[in-house]
C-alpha positions in Angstrom: 0.0 0.0 0.0 1.4 3.4 -1.0 1.7 6.1 1.7 0.7 9.5 0.6 2.9 12.3 2.0 0.9 15.3 3.3 2.2 18.4 5.0 0.3 20.5 7.5 0.9 23.8 9.3 0.4 24.3 13.0 -0.2 28.0 12.5 0.1 30.3 15.5 -1.2 33.8 15.9 -1.5 35.5 19.3 -1.1 32.2 21.2 -3.9 30.6 19.3 -3.6 27.8 16.6 -5.6 27.6 13.4 -7.8 24.6 12.7 -10.1 24.2 9.7 -13.2 22.0 9.2 -13.4 20.0 6.0 -16.4 20.7 3.8 -19.2 18.0 4.1 -18.7 16.8 0.5 -15.0 16.1 1.0 -13.5 13.0 2.4 -13.6 13.2 6.2 -16.2 16.0 5.8 -17.0 17.6 9.1 -13.7 16.8 10.7 -11.3 19.5 11.8 -7.6 19.5 10.7 -4.4 21.5 10.6 -4.4 23.0 7.1 -2.1 21.8 4.4 -2.1 19.3 1.6 -0.3 16.7 -0.6 3.3 17.1 -1.6 3.7 17.4 -5.3 6.7 16.1 -7.3 9.9 18.1 -7.0 8.6 20.2 -4.0 10.3 20.3 -0.7 8.0 19.8 2.3 8.3 23.5 3.1 7.5 24.6 -0.5 4.5 22.4 -0.6 3.1 23.7 2.7 3.6 27.4 1.7 1.9 26.6 -1.7 -1.0 24.8 -0.1 -1.7 27.5 2.5 -1.8 30.1 -0.3 -4.1 28.0 -2.5 -6.5 26.9 0.2 -6.6 29.8 2.6 -4.8 32.7 0.8 -2.6 32.8 4.0 1.1 33.6 4.1 3.0 32.0 7.0 6.6 31.9 8.3 7.7 28.3 8.9 9.6 28.1 12.1 10.5 24.5 12.6 9.6 20.9 11.7 7.4 19.5 14.5 6.1 16.0 14.3 5.3 13.2 11.8 2.7 10.5 12.0 1.4 7.8 9.7 -2.3 7.0 9.8 -4.0 4.1 8.0 -7.5 4.9 6.6 -9.8 2.3 5.0 -8.8 3.5 1.5 -5.1 4.1 2.1 -2.5 5.6 4.4 -1.0 9.1 4.8 2.2 10.3 6.4 1.3 13.7 8.0 4.4 15.9 8.3 3.8 19.0 10.5 5.5 22.3 10.9 5.2 25.0 13.5 4.3 28.3 11.6 3.5 31.9 12.5 1.3 34.4 10.7 0.1 37.9 11.1 -2.5 37.4 8.4 -6.2 36.5 8.6 -8.2 33.8 6.8 -11.0 35.3 4.7 -12.1 32.3 2.8 -11.1 28.7 2.3 -11.4 26.5 -0.8 -11.4 23.1 1.1 -13.0 24.1 4.4 -16.4 25.5 5.5 -15.2 26.9 8.9 -11.9 28.1 10.4 -11.2 28.7 14.0 -8.4 30.0 16.1 -8.2 27.9 19.3 -6.1 27.4 22.4 -3.7 24.5 22.1 -5.0 23.1 25.4 -8.5 22.9 23.8 -7.5 21.0 20.6 -8.8 17.6 21.7 -12.3 19.1 22.4 -12.7 19.4 18.6 -13.6 16.5 16.2 -10.1 16.2 14.7 -9.3 14.1 11.7 -7.7 10.8 13.0 -4.3 11.6 11.5 -4.3 15.0 13.2 -4.9 13.7 16.7 -1.4 12.4 17.4 0.0 15.8 16.4 -2.5 17.6 18.6 -1.5 15.3 21.6 2.2 16.0 21.0 1.5 19.7 20.8 -0.4 19.7 24.1 2.4 17.6 25.7 5.1 20.0 24.4 3.2 22.9 25.7 2.8 21.3 29.2 6.5 20.4 29.5 7.8 23.6 27.8 9.9 21.4 25.4 9.4 23.6 22.3 11.1 26.9 21.9 8.3 28.1 19.6 5.5 27.2 21.9 
């Protein structure tokens, strides 16, 4: 089974992190996720993330550091989700893949119906915040 590589941004603004709800007609519709998308041929992870965030959210970010990777097996295949800590001073006006966007406290992330692949990243983020192990958090 092929594993699809996907990047996502853990985007901070004013101590809050951005999550987006997938449109109902999309796969995993109604689930919340950290925004990002599939890596295209010849792109670096960072280039892919910057492109996806512009395409989906028209949002420019500064990538601070690689954060955490996880592999999740869905019924129809598997993804490797590669996350990066990012910062922005911008705002999201509209989204092509999502019907809602929210800025939330890291400590509240698990109160949202997160996509299964995003849950390990949220847990790691909460743990890092508790222990103070990330210079960016």
